[in-house]
C-alpha positions in Angstrom: -10.3 16.5 10.0 -6.8 17.7 10.3 -5.5 14.9 8.0 -8.3 15.6 5.5 -7.5 19.3 5.3 -3.8 18.5 5.1 -4.2 16.1 2.2 -2.7 17.2 -1.2 -5.9 15.9 -2.9 -8.2 17.9 -0.7 -6.2 21.0 -1.8 -6.2 19.9 -5.4 -9.9 19.4 -5.4 -10.4 22.9 -3.9 -8.2 24.3 -6.7 -10.2 22.4 -9.3 -13.5 23.7 -7.8 -12.0 27.2 -8.2 -10.9 26.6 -11.7 -14.4 25.3 -12.6 -15.9 28.4 -11.2 -13.6 30.7 -13.0 -14.0 28.8 -16.2 -17.7 29.6 -16.3 -17.7 32.9 -14.4 -15.1 34.9 -16.3 -16.6 34.4 -19.8 -20.2 34.9 -18.6 -19.6 37.5 -15.9 -21.9 35.5 -13.6 -19.7 35.7 -10.5 -22.6 35.6 -8.0 -24.7 32.9 -9.7 -25.9 30.6 -6.9 -26.0 27.4 -9.2 -22.4 28.0 -10.3 -21.2 28.6 -6.7 -23.1 25.5 -5.5 -21.6 23.1 -8.2 -18.1 24.5 -7.8 -18.2 24.0 -4.0 -19.6 20.6 -4.5 -16.8 19.6 -6.9 -14.2 21.1 -4.5 -15.5 18.9 -1.7 -16.6 15.8 -3.5 -13.8 15.2 -6.2 -11.5 13.1 -4.0 -14.3 10.8 -3.0 -15.6 10.7 -6.6 -12.3 9.2 -7.6 -12.5 6.5 -5.0 -16.1 5.7 -5.7 -15.3 5.4 -9.4 -12.6 2.8 -8.6 -15.0 0.8 -6.2 -17.8 0.7 -8.7 -15.5 -0.7 -11.4 -13.8 -3.2 -9.1 -17.2 -4.6 -7.9 -18.4 -5.2 -11.4 -15.2 -6.9 -12.5 -15.1 -9.0 -9.4 -18.6 -10.3 -10.2 -18.3 -10.7 -14.0 -14.7 -11.0 -14.9 -15.3 -8.5 -17.7 -13.1 -5.4 -17.8 -15.5 -3.9 -20.4 -18.5 -4.3 -18.0 -16.4 -2.8 -15.2 -15.6 0.2 -17.3 -19.2 0.4 -18.4 -20.3 0.6 -14.8 -17.6 3.3 -14.1 -19.0 5.2 -17.1 -22.5 5.0 -15.8 -21.5 6.4 -12.4 -19.4 9.2 -14.0 -22.2 9.9 -16.6 -24.7 10.4 -13.7 -22.3 12.8 -12.0 -21.6 14.7 -15.2 -25.3 14.9 -16.0 -25.9 16.4 -12.6 -23.1 19.0 -13.0 -24.1 20.1 -16.5 -27.8 20.2 -15.5 -26.9 22.6 -12.7 -25.1 25.0 -15.0 -27.9 24.9 -17.5 -30.6 25.4 -14.9 -28.6 28.3 -13.5 -28.5 29.9 -17.0 -24.7 29.9 -17.1 -24.8 28.2 -20.4 -27.5 27.8 -23.0 -28.8 24.6 -24.4 -28.2 26.0 -27.9 -24.5 26.2 -27.2 -24.4 22.4 -26.8 -26.0 21.8 -30.2 -22.7 20.9 -32.0 -22.0 18.3 -29.4 -25.4 16.7 -29.4 -27.3 18.7 -26.8 -27.3 17.9 -23.1 -27.0 14.1 -23.4 -24.4 14.3 -26.2 -22.3 16.7 -24.1 -22.5 14.5 -21.1 -21.7 11.4 -23.1 -18.7 13.0 -24.7 -17.6 14.4 -21.3 -17.8 10.9 -19.7 -16.1 9.2 -22.7 -13.2 11.7 -22.7 -12.9 11.5 -18.9 -12.7 7.7 -19.0 -10.1 7.7 -21.8 -8.0 10.2 -20.0 -8.2 8.2 -16.8 -7.1 5.0 -18.5 -4.2 6.7 -20.3 -3.1 8.0 -16.9 -3.5 4.6 -15.3 -1.2 3.2 -18.0 1.4 5.8 -17.0 0.9 4.8 -13.4 1.5 1.2 -14.3 4.9 2.3 -15.7 5.7 4.3 -12.4 4.9 7.7 -13.9 2.8 9.2 -11.1 0.5 7.0 -9.1 -3.1 5.7 -9.7 -5.0 8.1 -7.5 -3.0 11.3 -8.5 -3.2 10.4 -12.2 -6.9 9.7 -12.1 -7.6 12.9 -10.2 -5.5 14.9 -12.6 -7.3 13.3 -15.6 -10.7 14.2 -14.0 -9.6 17.7 -13.4 -8.2 18.3 -16.9 -11.4 17.0 -18.4 -13.5 19.1 -16.2 -11.8 22.3 -17.4 -12.0 21.3 -21.1 -15.7 20.4 -20.6 -16.4 23.8 -19.2 -14.8 25.6 -22.0 -16.6 23.5 -24.6 -19.9 24.0 -22.9 -19.7 27.7 -23.3 -20.0 27.3 -27.1 -16.4 27.8 -28.3 -16.7 25.9 -31.6 -13.1 25.1 -32.2 -12.8 23.7 -28.6 -16.1 21.8 -29.2 -14.7 20.1 -32.3 -11.6 19.1 -30.5 -13.8 17.9 -27.6 -15.9 15.7 -29.9 -12.9 14.1 -31.5 -11.2 13.6 -28.1 -14.4 12.0 -26.7 -14.7 9.6 -29.5 -10.9 8.6 -29.5 -10.6 8.4 -25.8 -13.9 6.6 -25.5 -12.5 3.9 -27.6 -9.3 3.7 -25.6 -11.2 3.9 -22.3 -13.9 1.4 -23.0 -14.2 -0.3 -26.3 -10.6 -1.6 -26.5 -11.6 -3.6 -23.3 -14.6 -5.0 -25.1 -12.3 -6.2 -27.9 -9.9 -7.8 -25.4 -12.8 -9.4 -23.5 -14.1 -10.9 -26.7 -10.7 -12.0 -27.7 -10.2 -13.7 -24.4 -13.4 -15.7 -24.9 -12.5 -16.9 -28.4 -11.7 -20.6 -27.9 -8.2 -20.5 -29.5 -5.5 -22.9 -28.4 -1.8 -23.5 -28.5 1.1 -21.4 -27.4 2.2 -20.5 -23.9 0.6 -19.0 -20.9 1.6 -16.5 -18.2 0.2 -16.0 -14.7 1.3 -13.0 -12.7 0.3 -12.0 -9.1 1.4 -11.8 -5.6 0.7 -15.5 -4.7 0.6 -14.3 -1.1 0.6 -17.3 -0.5 -0.2 -19.7 -3.3 -3.3 -21.8 -2.5 -5.1 -24.8 -4.0 -7.4 -22.8 -6.2 -4.3 -21.3 -7.9 -3.2 -24.8 -8.9 -6.7 -25.8 -10.0 -7.1 -22.8 -12.3 -3.5 -23.3 -13.7 -4.4 -26.9 -14.5 -7.6 -25.9 -16.2 -5.8 -23.1 -18.1 -3.4 -25.6 -19.6 -6.1 -28.0 -20.6 -8.5 -25.3 -22.0 -5.8 -23.6 -24.1 -3.7 -26.7 -24.8 -0.6 -24.9 -23.7 2.8 -26.3 -23.9 4.0 -24.2 -21.0 2.8 -21.7 -18.4 5.2 -19.2 -16.8 4.4 -18.0 -13.3 6.2 -14.9 -11.9 5.2 -13.4 -8.5 5.5 -9.7 -7.7 8.8 -9.1 -6.0 8.2 -6.1 -3.7 5.3 -4.4 -5.5 6.8 -1.4 -7.2 4.2 0.9 -5.7 5.3 -0.3 -2.2 9.0 0.0 -2.8 8.5 3.6 -4.0 6.4 4.5 -1.0 9.0 2.8 1.4 11.7 4.8 -0.2 9.7 8.0 0.3 8.9 7.2 3.9 5.1 7.3 3.2 4.6 3.7 4.4 6.8 1.5 6.6 7.3 -2.1 7.6 5.8 -2.0 11.1 6.8 -5.5 12.0 7.6 -9.0 10.7 5.4 -12.0 11.5 5.5 -15.6 10.4 7.7 -14.8 7.4 5.5 -11.9 6.4 6.1 -8.1 6.4 3.3 -6.0 7.8 3.0 -2.5 6.3 1.6 0.6 7.9 1.1 4.2 7.0 3.3 6.9 8.3 2.6 10.6 9.1 3.5 11.3 5.5 0.6 9.3 4.2 -2.2 11.1 2.4 -5.7 10.9 3.9 -7.4 10.0 0.6 -5.1 7.3 -0.7 -5.4 3.5 -0.2 -1.8 2.5 -0.3 -2.7 -1.2 0.1 -5.2 -2.2 -2.6 -4.2 -5.8 -2.3 -3.6 -5.9 1.5 -0.9 -4.7 3.8 0.6 -8.1 4.7 3.0 -9.8 2.3 5.1 -12.9 2.7 8.7 -12.1 1.8 9.1 -12.8 -1.9 11.7 -15.6 -1.3 9.1 -17.4 0.8 6.4 -17.0 -1.9 8.8 -18.4 -4.6 9.7 -21.4 -2.4 5.9 -22.1 -1.7 5.1 -21.7 -5.4 7.7 -24.3 -6.4 6.4 -26.6 -3.7 2.8 -26.2 -4.8 3.8 -27.0 -8.4 5.5 -30.2 -7.2 2.5 -31.2 -5.1 0.2 -30.7 -8.1 2.5 -32.7 -10.5 2.7 -29.8 -12.9 6.5 -29.5 -13.1 6.6 -30.6 -16.7 4.1 -27.8 -17.7 4.8 -24.9 -15.3 8.0 -22.9 -14.8 8.4 -20.5 -11.9 10.3 -17.4 -12.9 12.1 -15.2 -10.4 13.8 -12.3 -12.2 14.0 -9.5 -9.6 16.4 -7.3 -11.6 14.1 -7.3 -14.7 11.1 -6.8 -12.4 12.7 -3.9 -10.6 13.7 -2.2 -13.9 10.5 -2.7 -15.9 8.0 -4.7 -13.9 5.8 -7.4 -15.5 6.3 -5.6 -18.9 9.9 -6.7 -18.9 8.9 -10.2 -18.0 6.4 -10.3 -20.9 9.1 -9.0 -23.2 11.4 -11.8 -22.2 8.8 -14.5 -22.7 7.7 -13.1 -26.1 11.3 -13.0 -27.2 11.7 -16.7 -26.2 8.4 -17.7 -27.9 8.4 -15.7 -31.1 5.3 -16.0 -33.3 3.5 -17.9 -30.6 0.3 -16.9 -28.9 0.6 -15.8 -25.3 -2.4 -16.1 -22.9 -2.5 -14.2 -19.6 -4.3 -15.8 -16.7 -5.8 -13.4 -14.1 -8.5 -13.3 -11.5 -11.4 -10.9 -11.1 -10.2 -9.4 -7.9 -8.4 -6.1 -7.5 -5.0 -7.6 -8.1 -6.3 -9.4 -11.1 -7.5 -6.1 -12.6 -4.1 -4.6 -12.1 -2.5 -7.5 -14.0 -5.2 -7.4 -16.7 -4.3 -3.8 -17.5 -0.7 -4.9 -18.2 -1.9 -7.8 -20.4 -4.1 -5.5 -22.4 -1.3 -2.9 -22.9 1.1 -5.7 -23.9 -1.4 -7.4 -26.4 -1.5 -10.6 -24.4 -4.7 -12.6 -24.8 -6.6 -12.5 -21.5 -8.0 -15.5 -19.7 -10.3 -14.2 -16.9 -11.3 -16.3 -13.9 -14.2 -15.3 -11.7 -13.8 -16.1 -8.1 -16.4 -18.7 -7.0 -15.0 -20.2 -3.9 -14.0 -19.0 -0.4 -10.3 -20.0 -0.8 -8.2 -16.9 -0.8 -4.7 -15.8 0.2 -6.3 -13.2 2.5 -8.1 -16.0 4.4 -4.8 -18.0 4.7 -2.9 -15.0 6.0 -5.7 -14.6 8.6 -5.2 -18.2 9.8 -7.5 -20.3 7.6 -6.5 -23.9 7.2 -6.7 -26.6 4.5 -6.3 -24.1 1.7 -2.7 -24.9 0.7 -1.0 -28.0 -0.5 0.7 -30.3 2.0 4.3 -29.1 1.4 3.2 -25.4 1.4 1.5 -26.0 4.7 4.7 -27.5 6.2 6.7 -24.5 4.9 4.2 -22.1 6.5 4.6 -23.9 9.8 8.4 -23.5 9.7 8.0 -19.8 8.9 5.6 -19.4 11.9 7.1 -17.5 14.8 5.9 -20.3 17.1 8.3 -22.7 15.3 11.6 -22.8 17.2 14.4 -21.8 14.9 17.3 -19.5 14.4 19.2 -18.0 11.4 21.2 -20.7 9.6 19.0 -23.6 10.6 18.3 -26.2 8.0 14.9 -28.0 7.5 14.1 -31.0 5.2 10.6 -31.0 3.8 9.7 -33.9 1.5 13.3 -34.6 0.6 14.3 -30.9 -0.1 16.5 -29.0 2.3 15.8 -25.4 3.1 17.9 -22.8 5.0 16.2 -20.2 7.3 17.6 -16.7 7.6 16.0 -13.4 8.6 12.3 -14.4 8.2 13.1 -16.0 4.8 13.5 -19.7 3.7 15.5 -20.7 0.7 16.3 -23.9 -0.9 19.8 -25.0 0.0 
């Protein structure tokens, strides 16, 4: 409870509940209206959880369908239900009159516009978070709060605000949902030729990664696919620098993250897990997996830490686009949470998406938890060398399938 009350987002939600209360109470003078007090207190308590549930609903639908549009549609449905409940409460309490909502389409029109505007604002704020301006949870909560205040003012019948609200709802609705429908459809058009990109943590690379890369090349008739792993995820590096998370220990060539006392109760700092192979190890294993799959002539592993540090995957895409002017670029991504994060970058960069729905039980998480027979033979050997049970010291050299590697400080590099 102490951590919950201490949370910045608990306090922000309380502030937004108060703002919502005042937004309705001051113009109407209904300071003691029980419905208004109830919905304001409800928002003050529920808003941080509302943000998390919105994320979970969308993630689940994308995982099952691979469609970002359907994911956003499910998020819209959840938020529509919440907004319908909130507006119905203020209507039932006589705080606003149904007639004041006529210009915005009555109750259902007002709720639809509120939900569209909310979604659009959230995805604009997520785009900022992808560029290291704020963070996902803060930006989404801020968007929800701003939309809540605007909705309250519009609901009271101020026509100029309502006109702005209608326009905002339509424009942001397109940005928030229908652009994803366009990119979903574009990704399903059977166009071919050009190059592909595949971004992710590859933590570690497994056999399904190689299978989908091979199918990607064949399906799109690509002349080359560029794979670039995350270095230290930018979110994690910022949190490490701020002392919000820490590396609690190193194990088997992996860093294990943990929260510190500075961590906020409401935030999931590890949406793709808290255990990461050091990036040098992931790059070595990626190259080994490509050799084992006989894809060296079609796949190039990129490792550009300076560009990644400066501008993330946006910078990598810019470099590839410059190298392949006037050629189509396809972006491969999974339907899991990490794949959703990458897909957002593809959509913002006008890369043609190629979504893959997870259908087997092979996963990097399972491998990190000790599962066997999910990596190629050379990757398995490299994992064994990195294991703490393998006797070694800094500077030791190991030869695997004719290639010599040097071990140093939990990392293995090609000599």
